[in-house]
Each structure stands twice: as C-alpha cells, then as structure tokens.
C-alpha positions in Angstrom: 239.8 -33.6 10.9 236.2 -34.1 11.1 233.8 -32.5 13.8 232.4 -34.8 16.3 231.2 -35.2 20.0 232.1 -37.5 22.6 230.0 -38.5 25.6 231.5 -40.1 28.7 230.8 -40.9 32.3 233.5 -40.5 35.1 233.7 -41.1 38.8 231.7 -44.3 38.8 228.9 -42.6 36.8 228.5 -39.6 39.0 230.2 -37.2 36.5 228.9 -36.6 32.8 231.1 -35.1 30.4 230.4 -33.9 26.8 233.5 -32.7 24.7 233.2 -31.5 21.1 235.1 -30.3 18.1 233.2 -27.7 16.0 235.7 -26.2 13.7 234.1 -27.0 10.3 230.8 -26.2 11.8 231.7 -22.8 13.0 233.6 -22.0 9.8 230.6 -23.0 7.7 228.4 -20.8 9.9 230.7 -17.9 9.7 231.0 -18.1 5.9 227.3 -18.1 5.4 226.6 -15.3 7.8 229.6 -13.1 6.9 230.8 -12.7 10.4 233.8 -10.7 11.4 236.1 -12.3 13.9 234.6 -11.2 17.2 231.1 -12.1 16.1 232.4 -15.4 14.6 233.8 -16.2 18.2 230.2 -15.4 19.7 228.3 -17.3 17.2 230.8 -20.3 17.3 230.6 -20.5 21.2 226.7 -20.4 21.1 226.8 -23.2 18.3 229.2 -25.3 20.2 227.0 -25.1 23.4 223.8 -25.6 21.5 225.1 -28.8 19.7 226.3 -30.3 23.0 222.9 -29.5 24.5 221.1 -31.0 21.6 223.1 -34.3 22.0 221.6 -34.5 25.5 218.0 -34.9 23.8 216.7 -38.1 22.2 215.1 -39.2 18.9 213.5 -36.5 17.1 213.8 -34.0 19.9 215.3 -30.5 19.3 215.9 -27.2 20.9 216.4 -23.6 20.3 219.0 -21.5 22.3 218.2 -17.6 22.1 220.7 -15.2 23.6 219.5 -11.7 23.8 222.0 -9.3 25.2 222.4 -5.6 24.9 225.0 -5.9 22.3 224.7 -5.3 18.6 225.2 -9.1 17.6 222.3 -10.0 19.7 220.0 -11.8 19.4 222.1 -15.0 18.6 219.8 -17.8 17.7 220.8 -21.6 17.7 218.7 -24.6 16.6 220.1 -28.1 17.4 218.8 -31.5 17.4 219.6 -34.8 19.0 221.5 -36.0 15.9 224.4 -33.6 16.0 223.0 -31.0 13.5 222.9 -27.5 14.4 222.6 -23.9 12.7 222.8 -20.4 13.9 222.4 -16.8 13.0 223.2 -13.4 14.5 221.5 -10.1 14.4 224.5 -8.2 13.3 227.6 -9.9 11.6 230.1 -7.2 10.9 231.2 -6.0 14.4 234.7 -6.0 15.7 235.4 -4.0 18.9 238.8 -3.7 20.3 240.2 -6.5 22.2 240.2 -6.7 26.0 243.3 -5.8 28.0 244.1 -9.5 28.2 244.4 -9.7 24.3 241.3 -11.7 23.9 238.4 -11.0 21.6 235.7 -8.9 23.2 232.8 -11.4 22.9 230.8 -9.8 25.7 231.2 -6.4 23.8 229.1 -7.9 20.7 226.8 -10.1 22.8 226.0 -7.7 25.7 226.5 -8.1 29.3 222.8 -7.4 30.2 219.9 -9.6 28.9 218.8 -13.2 28.9 219.7 -16.7 27.7 216.6 -19.0 26.9 216.5 -22.4 25.9 213.2 -24.0 24.4 213.2 -27.7 24.1 210.8 -29.5 21.8 210.4 -32.8 23.2 207.6 -34.0 20.7 203.7 -34.4 21.2 203.5 -30.7 21.9 205.6 -31.2 24.9 207.9 -28.1 25.4 210.3 -27.2 28.1 211.4 -23.5 28.6 214.1 -22.1 30.7 215.4 -18.6 31.0 218.2 -16.9 32.9 219.9 -13.5 33.0 223.3 -13.1 31.3 226.1 -13.1 33.9 229.0 -12.1 31.7 228.1 -12.2 28.0 231.2 -14.3 27.3 228.7 -17.3 27.1 230.8 -20.1 28.8 229.8 -18.7 32.2 226.3 -17.9 31.0 225.6 -21.5 30.0 227.2 -22.7 33.2 224.8 -20.4 35.2 221.8 -21.7 33.0 222.5 -25.2 33.9 222.8 -24.5 37.6 219.8 -22.3 37.8 217.2 -23.5 35.4 218.0 -27.2 35.1 219.5 -27.5 38.7 222.4 -29.3 37.4 225.9 -28.1 38.8 228.0 -27.9 35.6 231.0 -26.4 34.0 230.9 -25.1 30.4 234.0 -24.4 28.4 233.6 -22.7 24.9 236.5 -21.8 22.7 236.8 -20.4 19.1 240.4 -19.7 18.0 240.6 -17.2 15.2 243.7 -17.6 12.9 245.4 -15.6 10.2 243.1 -13.9 7.7 240.4 -14.0 10.5 239.7 -17.6 9.5 238.4 -20.2 12.1 241.7 -22.0 13.2 239.7 -24.2 15.6 236.6 -24.5 17.8 235.2 -26.7 20.4 234.3 -27.1 24.0 233.1 -29.3 26.9 230.2 -29.6 29.3 230.9 -31.3 32.6 228.1 -32.1 35.0 227.7 -33.4 38.5 225.1 -36.3 38.8 223.2 -37.4 41.6 225.6 -39.4 44.0 228.6 -37.2 43.4 230.7 -37.1 46.6 232.2 -34.0 48.2 235.6 -35.6 47.4 234.7 -36.0 43.7 233.3 -32.5 43.5 236.6 -31.1 45.2 238.8 -33.2 42.8 236.9 -31.9 39.8 237.2 -28.3 41.0 241.0 -28.6 41.5 241.3 -30.0 38.0 239.3 -27.2 36.5 241.6 -24.6 38.2 244.7 -26.3 36.9 243.8 -27.1 33.2 244.6 -24.4 30.6 241.7 -22.5 29.2 239.7 -24.3 26.4 241.0 -22.1 23.8 244.5 -23.1 24.4 243.5 -26.9 24.3 241.8 -26.2 21.0 245.0 -24.3 19.8 247.3 -27.2 20.8 245.0 -29.6 18.7 243.5 -31.7 21.5 240.8 -34.1 20.5 237.5 -34.3 22.4 238.8 -37.5 23.9 242.0 -35.7 25.2 240.0 -32.8 26.5 238.0 -35.3 28.6 241.3 -36.8 30.1 242.3 -33.3 31.1 239.0 -32.9 32.8 238.7 -36.1 34.8 241.8 -38.1 34.4 243.1 -40.7 31.9 242.0 -43.9 33.7 238.8 -42.4 35.5 236.3 -42.4 32.8 234.4 -44.4 30.4 233.6 -43.2 26.7 230.0 -44.0 26.0 229.4 -42.8 22.4 230.9 -40.6 19.6 228.8 -38.8 17.0 229.5 -36.7 14.1 228.3 -33.1 14.2 227.7 -30.6 11.4 226.0 -27.2 10.4 222.9 -28.2 8.6 219.9 -25.9 7.8 216.5 -27.6 7.2 215.1 -24.7 5.1 213.8 -25.7 1.5 211.8 -24.0 -1.1 209.0 -26.1 -0.2 209.1 -25.0 3.4 209.4 -21.4 2.4 206.4 -21.8 -0.2 204.1 -23.2 2.6 205.0 -20.1 4.7 204.0 -17.9 1.8 200.7 -19.8 1.5 200.2 -19.3 5.0 200.2 -15.5 4.6 196.9 -15.6 3.0 195.3 -14.6 -0.3 195.6 -10.8 0.0 199.3 -11.0 0.7 199.9 -13.3 -2.1 197.9 -11.2 -4.5 199.9 -8.1 -3.4 203.1 -9.8 -4.3 201.7 -10.6 -7.8 200.4 -7.1 -8.4 203.3 -5.1 -6.9 206.4 -7.2 -7.8 205.2 -10.1 -9.8 207.7 -12.3 -7.9 208.7 -13.2 -4.3 212.2 -13.4 -3.1 213.3 -14.5 0.4 216.5 -15.4 2.2 216.9 -17.9 5.0 218.2 -16.1 8.2 220.4 -19.2 9.1 222.0 -20.2 5.8 221.6 -17.1 3.7 220.2 -19.4 0.9 218.0 -17.4 -1.4 214.6 -18.6 -2.7 212.8 -17.2 -5.8 209.3 -17.6 -6.7 208.0 -16.7 -10.1 204.6 -15.0 -10.9 203.2 -18.3 -12.2 204.3 -20.2 -8.9 202.6 -17.3 -6.8 199.5 -17.8 -9.0 199.5 -21.6 -8.3 199.8 -20.9 -4.6 196.5 -18.8 -4.9 194.8 -21.9 -6.4 195.9 -24.0 -3.3 194.0 -21.7 -1.1 
C-alpha cells in the first residue's frame, strides 16, 4: 500500500483533520540513515509530523523542523514541502535504550526530555516564519501538540506512531493532526475530547492496518466530515552533485586549492540520504576557473 495523506473538514468546517500513512517513507529514511529501532521510531514520528505540516503550506513553500533535545539522537532535522515530499536525519543512528515499563520504545530516551522544537517556514520572497517551543515530553506527539497551541495559537491534537516489526523493520507508520478552527463550539470541543479519550493509541490503529480515511472516521465520526483532498507522500532528497559542487565553489579559492594539493580529490556525503559525491582533481581545477 502506498503512502498518502488525506485532508478533511468536520463539524461544519470548524475542525480540520490531516491523517497520513508514512510506512514506506519511514522505512526508506531508516534504511538510508541506518537507524536502530528506537531511533527509527523517533525519526519516523518527526518525519510524519513534518510531512503533515508541509501539506498545510502552498505552492513552493517549505519548512524545516528541528528537534534539539538532550538525548544522543538529537538534533533531528526534517525538511518538508507542500507537495508531500520530506527528508530527515538524526545525529546518532545507533541507539536503543531499554524499553519503558509499559513495553513501549523509549523514544524520549533518545530524543531527550529537555530542549526545544523549532519550525522555520520558508514562504517565498524571503518571507520566513519561525516558531520555537520547549520540549514537553520528548515523545514528539505531545511536543507537536504543544507547538501548535503555543506557537501558532491553534488548539490541536497530534498523534504519531511507528510500529517496529520483526527483524526491527518498519511494520507501519502514520499519524494525524486534528485542529480546532475559529467557530468551533464548546459542544464540538467536548465531543472531540471524548473521542480522543476513547479511541485506541495511534500505534494500535496503525498496527491494525487502518487507512488515513478510517483514522479520520475514528476521530470525528463516519458521517460528520468531508474529505477535501488526498495526496501521495514520499521520502525525497533534493541533493545533487551540482548542488554540492556549487557549495564547494562557495568555499573560496584557498579551500579548493587546499583540497587539490592535500588530497587531490573531494568527497562528501549528504546528511539526509547518505548519497556520496566524488569530485576528481580535474573537476576541482575546473571549479577554480569558475571563480
């Protein structure tokens, strides 16, 4: 089953809901980063949230989520755009602390419980929005919920789940963002709060194989919402040899000459996708001519 996101409105347009399946995206990110299961869960939750937040943007707008906790996997960085493409990386991939007493993976143990969650939105034409809040748990669902309430003044509920299967593979991943819009009545808010208390954890819904549409039904009721749009989502890195080459040119003549004289070549690896790029002595010399 492909990864995709669904946008919906409920309660006469006073509640907005995003639900998403990110299994293949998280699986690809984990493969490229070489993460162990607990870090896979942390990176997967961040990617899932970032992709949904990116879908709230328009056109060529994009955003970067930065989670800086006091855990060894931090910082966790996610880039996402309005077209359903996202990428992410972690500081330390190979961590797997003991599970919590509940049996759940100790995500806060690798993220950290003290730190910040920051979002920078690139809205084009040099227009940026930046919001930052302290971490409240390091489990990320609660942290993004707090971000929306505090930084964007939008009462929200965020559910993020990554289910790790046998052989530490990604069995399933996904989540939701439910937001109260202007005009939401106290009755609506009370009904939503009761539903959130009654539905199983998002990880259980993912394990049971519920689709984004079915997750939305669980959240707001089968006949009480309208699907607005569905869009495919995927892990995608926009790095390229040309981009890396331009970055090397930007270093300046002295640095490029040092590369030529000391190593004769230049090699670099993209943080996000771990793609390696090699520049020969001849290519470096040609870069000097462009200066």
